[in-house]
N, C-alpha and C positions, 0 to 999 in steps of 0.2 A: 735789662732784667732778663733773667733766664726763665723761659716759660715752663720748662720741665720742673724747676724748683717751685715756681708759683703754683702749678696744678697739683704737685705733690703736697704742698702745704695746705691747700684747700681740702684735699682728700683726707689728710690726717686730722684736720680740724673738724671734720664731720659736716662741714658746710654743704658740700655737694649732696650728702645723704639727706640733709634737712630739706634742701631744695627739691630733690627728687621725691621725697616723702610728701611734701606740701603739694606739688603738682599732681602726684599720683592720686592723693585723696581728692583734690579739687576736681580733676577730670573724671574720676570714677563717680563722684557724686553728681556731676553734670549729666553723665550718661544715665545713672540710676533715676534721677528725678525726671529727666526727659522721657524715659521709658514709662515712668509712673504717670506722667501727665497724659501721654498717649493712651495708656491703659484705661485711665479714668474716662477719657472722652469716648473711647471705643465701647466701653461698657454701657454708657448712657445712650449711645447710638445703636446698640443692639449687636455689636460685633463681639460676641462672647468668646468664641473659640480662639481668636487671635489675642484677645485680652488675657486669657488664661496663660498663654505662652509668654506674653510680656510680663505678667505677674511673676512667673517663675524666674525670669531674667532679673527683674527688679529686686526681688527679695534676696536672690543669691548675691548680687552686688552689695545690697544693703548690709547683709550679715558680715561680709568681709570688711567693708569700709567702716562700719560702726564699731566692730570689734577692734580694728586697728586704731581708731581714734580714742575709744574709751580706755583701752589698756595703757595708753601712754599720755593721757591728757594732762596730768599734773606735772610731768617732767617736760612735756613739749606742748605748751598751749597753742602753738601755731597750728596744730592738727585741728583744733576746734575752729579756728579761723578759716582754715582751708575747707572744712566741712560746711560751715555756714555760707561762705562765698560760693562754693560749688552748688549748694542747694538753691540759692538765689539765681545763679546763672542757669541752672538746670530748668527752673520754672520758665524762664525766658526762652531758652532754646527749645523746650518742649512745646511751647505755644506756637513758636515760629514753625517748627517741624509739622505740627498738626495743621497749621494754616496752609503750608505748602502741599501736604498730602491731600487735604480737602476731602475728608471722608463724608459720606452721607448725601442726603438730598435736601433741597431747600424749595420753598415756595417763594417765587418772586411775584410781588404784586405791584403793578405799575398803574399809576393814576395819571391820565393824560387827556388831551382834548379829543373829541370824537374823531376829528379828521386824522390826527396823528396816530390815534389808536388803531385805525384801520391799516395804516401803512406799517406800523409796528407789527401787527398780527400777521400780515402778509409776509413780511420779511422773516419773522421767526418760523412761520410754517414752512416756508421754502427751505429753511435750514433743518427741517425735520423735527421741530419741537412741537409739542402739544400745547395749544393756547386756548384758554377759556376767557370769554369777555362778558362784561356786564355793563349795562348803561347805568350811569350814576349822575347825581346832581351835585355840583360843586357850589362854592360860595357865590360865584358870579355867572357860571355858565354850565352847560351840559358837559359831562365828562365821560370817559370810558375807563373802566377798570379792567386791566389785562392781567390774567393769572397764568403763570408758567411754573409747572413742577419740573425741576431739573436737578442734575447732579451738581454738588457744590463745585467740583472741578469744572471749570469753564464758565461758571456763573458770572465772573467779572467781565468776560468777553461779551456775554449777553447784555449785561448792564451798559457796557460801552456802546454796543450797537443801538440800544434803545436811546441812550443820551445823544448819539449822533443824529438820530431822527428827530428827537424832541429834547433839547437841552434843559427844558423846564419840567420834564417828567419827574414825578415823585416815585421813587423805587424803594420798596420795603422788602427785606429778606428775612424769612423765618425758617429756622431749622425744622425738619420733619423727622419724627422718630419712627413713624410707620406710614405706609402708603399702600392702598389696595385699589386695583383697577386703574383705568385711565391709560393715557399714553405717556410712557416714560422712556426716553432714549437710553439704551444700554451702553455704558462706558465702563467696562470691566467690573469685576466683583471682588470683594474681599471676603474671606471666610466668614459667613454670617450664620 
């Protein structure tokens, strides 16, 4: 088989253009929806300035992609399929991207035994974290509640450290929309 003839026939059949069109719409939609997912999360967390910039990128991509799909949808239904698949993949990619970027702060609440609670507090304070404790009463024994306000980035490492000391510790993570006062380690800032 002559490859030059083969590729020439594909080009003349328009197959290559259909494939390029499909993947262009698909990947543009992934980028647009991923940016939109990040924008929504940033608005909720109070990062308005960067959210405005992301909104500009998102709507620009949307206008061009949507017009490309709508103008040729009846002749080329694959455009609608590419658009839908790109949307679904974009939601998934956007959530993974946000998880990796880990914007904002969280409150870690740890419920542990009194003895292990003291060890956990000492360990975290040595690492420069602010720790607040409360005595509590569990179902069968006295407990200690340890509260740590920290940045989301690095919170999984803190949880691992806690579980190394007490594998039976209960750890609850809550997002924080605003925080005033107290001790909070500084780990970079994003336009807020």
